[in-house]
SEKOL-133932 format. One line per 3 residues: number of its first residue (from 0); for each residue x, y, z of C-alpha. Coordinates in Angstrom, 2 decimals, decimal comma, padded with zeros to 5 digits, always signed. Layout:
# SEKOL-133932
NUM) X Y Z; ...
***
This chain:
# SEKOL-133932
0) +111,11 +051,84 +117,92; +113,26 +054,99 +117,66; +115,04 +053,60 +114,59
3) +111,70 +052,89 +112,91; +110,50 +056,43 +113,65; +113,68 +057,92 +112,21
6) +113,48 +055,78 +109,07; +109,81 +056,63 +108,62; +110,54 +060,33 +109,02
9) +113,31 +060,15 +106,42; +110,99 +058,41 +103,97; +108,18 +060,93 +104,58
12) +110,47 +063,93 +104,04; +111,78 +062,40 +100,82; +108,22 +061,88 +099,55
15) +107,19 +065,38 +100,66; +110,17 +066,92 +098,87; +109,45 +065,04 +095,64
18) +105,77 +065,96 +095,83; +106,58 +069,61 +096,44; +109,00 +069,75 +093,51
21) +106,39 +068,16 +091,23; +103,44 +070,41 +092,08; +105,53 +073,59 +092,27
24) +106,86 +072,91 +088,78; +103,29 +072,66 +087,50; +102,20 +075,69 +089,56
27) +105,01 +077,80 +088,10; +103,76 +077,04 +084,60; +100,17 +077,80 +085,63
30) +101,27 +081,10 +087,20; +102,38 +082,41 +083,81; +098,74 +082,40 +082,70
33) +096,88 +082,77 +086,02; +098,90 +083,66 +089,15; +095,91 +083,26 +091,51
36) +095,26 +079,74 +090,20; +098,81 +078,88 +091,25; +097,90 +080,04 +094,76
39) +094,73 +077,96 +094,76; +096,85 +074,93 +093,90; +098,64 +075,26 +097,23
42) +095,32 +075,03 +099,04; +093,73 +072,33 +096,88; +096,67 +070,25 +095,66
45) +099,65 +070,66 +098,01; +098,70 +071,14 +101,66; +096,36 +068,17 +102,16
48) +098,79 +065,50 +100,86; +101,66 +067,04 +102,85; +099,69 +066,86 +106,10
51) +098,60 +063,31 +105,27; +102,21 +062,24 +104,64; +103,51 +063,60 +107,95
54) +100,57 +062,14 +109,88; +098,93 +065,43 +110,90; +095,19 +064,87 +111,28
57) +093,72 +068,33 +110,82; +090,69 +069,27 +112,93; +089,28 +072,71 +112,09
60) +086,56 +074,24 +114,27; +083,56 +075,69 +112,38; +084,50 +078,97 +110,71
63) +082,81 +082,22 +111,78; +080,08 +083,52 +109,50; +081,87 +086,48 +107,88
66) +082,40 +087,86 +104,40; +085,38 +085,85 +103,11; +085,43 +087,76 +099,81
69) +087,05 +090,83 +101,37; +090,77 +090,99 +102,29; +092,01 +090,30 +105,81
72) +095,22 +090,21 +107,76; +095,35 +086,81 +109,49; +097,36 +086,59 +112,73
75) +098,34 +083,06 +113,78; +100,43 +081,64 +116,62; +103,49 +079,65 +115,58
78) +104,54 +076,22 +116,87; +106,06 +074,35 +113,94; +107,13 +074,41 +110,30
81) +103,88 +072,52 +109,69; +101,91 +075,68 +110,51; +102,28 +076,80 +106,89
84) +100,51 +073,84 +105,23; +098,03 +073,79 +108,13; +097,10 +077,45 +107,55
87) +096,88 +076,95 +103,79; +094,57 +073,97 +104,26; +092,42 +075,35 +107,11
90) +091,63 +078,85 +105,83; +088,91 +079,26 +103,18; +090,87 +081,79 +101,08
93) +094,19 +082,06 +099,29; +096,80 +083,59 +101,59; +100,24 +085,11 +101,19
96) +102,78 +084,90 +104,00; +105,15 +087,44 +105,47; +108,36 +085,39 +105,56
99) +112,03 +085,87 +106,34; +114,22 +086,88 +103,40; +116,32 +083,70 +103,47
102) +113,35 +081,63 +102,23; +113,45 +083,48 +098,92; +116,72 +081,70 +098,12
105) +115,40 +078,17 +098,69; +114,99 +076,31 +095,36; +111,40 +075,64 +094,25
108) +109,76 +076,91 +097,46; +111,44 +080,29 +097,16; +110,75 +080,45 +093,42
111) +107,07 +079,73 +094,03; +106,83 +082,28 +096,85; +108,36 +085,04 +094,73
114) +106,20 +084,17 +091,75; +102,96 +084,28 +093,74; +103,69 +087,54 +095,56
117) +104,72 +086,45 +099,04; +106,22 +089,19 +101,23; +109,85 +088,78 +102,31
120) +111,26 +090,70 +105,27; +114,98 +091,33 +105,73; +115,35 +091,07 +109,50
123) +118,88 +092,48 +109,41; +117,85 +095,78 +107,81; +115,13 +097,90 +109,46
126) +114,58 +100,18 +106,46; +114,12 +097,29 +104,01; +111,91 +095,48 +106,53
129) +109,63 +098,51 +106,81; +109,51 +098,80 +103,03; +108,45 +095,13 +102,85
132) +105,56 +095,78 +105,21; +104,56 +098,82 +103,16; +104,33 +096,60 +100,07
135) +102,30 +094,09 +102,08; +099,86 +096,86 +102,95; +099,50 +097,74 +099,27
138) +098,73 +094,12 +098,42; +096,09 +093,89 +101,14; +094,40 +097,06 +099,85
141) +094,46 +095,47 +096,38; +092,43 +092,53 +097,73; +095,12 +090,05 +098,83
144) +094,93 +088,14 +102,12; +098,13 +088,19 +104,19; +099,01 +085,84 +107,08
147) +101,56 +086,80 +109,69; +103,05 +085,08 +112,75; +103,15 +088,02 +115,20
150) +105,30 +086,11 +117,71; +108,12 +086,26 +115,17; +109,39 +082,78 +116,08
153) +108,13 +079,33 +116,98; +106,99 +078,67 +120,53; +108,94 +075,82 +122,10
156) +106,42 +075,05 +124,85; +103,16 +075,74 +122,98; +102,33 +078,93 +124,88
159) +101,58 +082,10 +122,93; +104,65 +084,34 +123,07; +104,81 +088,16 +123,18
162) +103,99 +089,82 +119,85; +106,02 +092,00 +117,54; +104,25 +095,28 +116,79
165) +105,06 +095,66 +113,10; +102,13 +093,56 +111,82; +099,67 +095,72 +113,75
168) +101,12 +098,90 +112,28; +100,59 +097,20 +108,92; +096,93 +096,44 +109,70
171) +096,28 +099,99 +110,88; +097,88 +101,48 +107,79; +096,02 +099,12 +105,44
174) +092,76 +099,61 +107,40; +091,82 +095,93 +107,16; +090,38 +093,69 +109,89
177) +092,66 +091,26 +111,70; +091,43 +087,67 +111,93; +092,89 +085,77 +114,93
180) +093,79 +082,16 +114,14; +095,12 +079,64 +116,65; +096,79 +076,31 +116,13
183) +097,48 +073,62 +118,70; +099,67 +070,47 +118,67; +101,55 +071,09 +115,40
186) +104,63 +071,39 +117,59; +103,95 +067,90 +118,89; +103,75 +066,40 +115,39
189) +106,90 +068,25 +114,28; +108,71 +069,90 +117,21; +110,57 +073,15 +116,65
192) +114,23 +072,62 +115,66; +113,58 +068,93 +114,91; +112,77 +066,81 +111,88
195) +111,51 +063,56 +113,44; +107,75 +063,18 +113,06; +105,19 +062,14 +115,69
198) +101,80 +061,67 +113,97; +098,79 +063,12 +115,75; +095,87 +065,54 +115,63
201) +096,39 +069,25 +114,94; +093,58 +071,60 +115,97; +092,77 +075,00 +114,44
204) +090,24 +077,64 +115,39; +089,48 +080,88 +113,54; +088,07 +083,83 +115,44
207) +085,92 +086,73 +114,33; +087,65 +089,66 +112,59; +088,84 +092,52 +114,79
210) +088,19 +095,83 +112,97; +090,87 +098,47 +112,48; +088,80 +101,03 +110,57
213) +088,68 +104,30 +112,45; +091,53 +103,47 +114,83; +094,49 +105,89 +114,87
216) +097,76 +104,64 +113,37; +099,50 +105,00 +116,75; +097,09 +102,49 +118,32
219) +099,24 +099,47 +117,55; +099,97 +098,65 +121,22; +096,30 +098,43 +122,12
222) +095,53 +096,52 +118,92; +098,33 +094,03 +119,58; +096,99 +093,49 +123,11
225) +093,43 +093,00 +121,86; +094,43 +090,49 +119,20; +096,71 +088,59 +121,58
228) +094,00 +088,29 +124,22; +091,55 +087,04 +121,59; +094,07 +084,42 +120,49
231) +094,76 +083,35 +124,07; +091,04 +082,75 +124,64; +090,68 +080,83 +121,36
234) +093,76 +078,77 +122,13; +092,39 +077,82 +125,52; +089,12 +076,70 +123,89
237) +090,91 +074,10 +121,75; +093,01 +072,76 +124,61; +096,12 +074,91 +124,18
240) +098,34 +076,31 +126,92; +097,33 +079,85 +125,87; +099,60 +082,48 +127,44
243) +099,93 +085,26 +129,97; +097,04 +087,70 +129,51; +098,47 +090,26 +131,88
246) +101,83 +090,87 +130,24; +103,97 +090,44 +127,20; +101,45 +091,95 +124,81
249) +104,08 +093,17 +122,41; +107,80 +093,59 +121,98; +108,82 +097,20 +121,54
252) +110,28 +098,14 +118,17; +111,43 +101,73 +117,60; +109,45 +103,79 +115,07
255) +110,71 +104,58 +111,62; +109,41 +108,13 +110,99; +110,04 +108,12 +107,24
258) +107,40 +105,46 +106,59; +103,69 +105,07 +107,20; +104,45 +101,67 +108,70
261) +106,22 +102,33 +111,95; +107,78 +098,99 +112,79; +109,09 +095,89 +111,13
264) +108,24 +092,36 +112,02; +111,08 +089,97 +112,66
***
């Protein structure tokens, strides 16, 4: 049985790689004429087939009744590499990700991400990381939706980890609402630090936006706590392990006085 699972996983990853190369090639051509259409292709053309191939049956709770034409900063918990196609498929808008710098060097995926305006953060350099978040804030104010994983890494046990504070400094500077998004069981379909697949249902729930307008820029601790508690409650509602409400609201990151964004995500 284990051999069959391994062979199936190898076949699925080969198909997924070939599919990704094919659609990204087309999307890169489309982006020359219409960059946003290339983003829409990820939502309409890429994510659904990828989830079908790996055996992830996506179950999205009804979306809140909000104005999806305005820009948001989406905050999502992180369990698996599959969270990216899940988010792209589940959310009703085109989204850009805040991603680690190393992804920019990956053939095809990195090319596509650079071409469509994804935000790369150099975790090894605080100044460049802050500058990346500043650019992300500019893109949000220009009408672009950004998705971040405030935990900064994948949860190995499914519980929501403490948050980095940089994304909340970004939201306060950009003055855009934060939309809490929770995912459950993607780490069971594709566990962190593994490549063998275990087909199953993946659940997603989107919460109501949390406003930042009128909040002072030094309010990131309280904002991080508020968003994390909202995500813990949403996660519990879809059968997740949630997290500790009383502690671990955010990981401290020293301020960078020379920038409007005071901390970098990692």
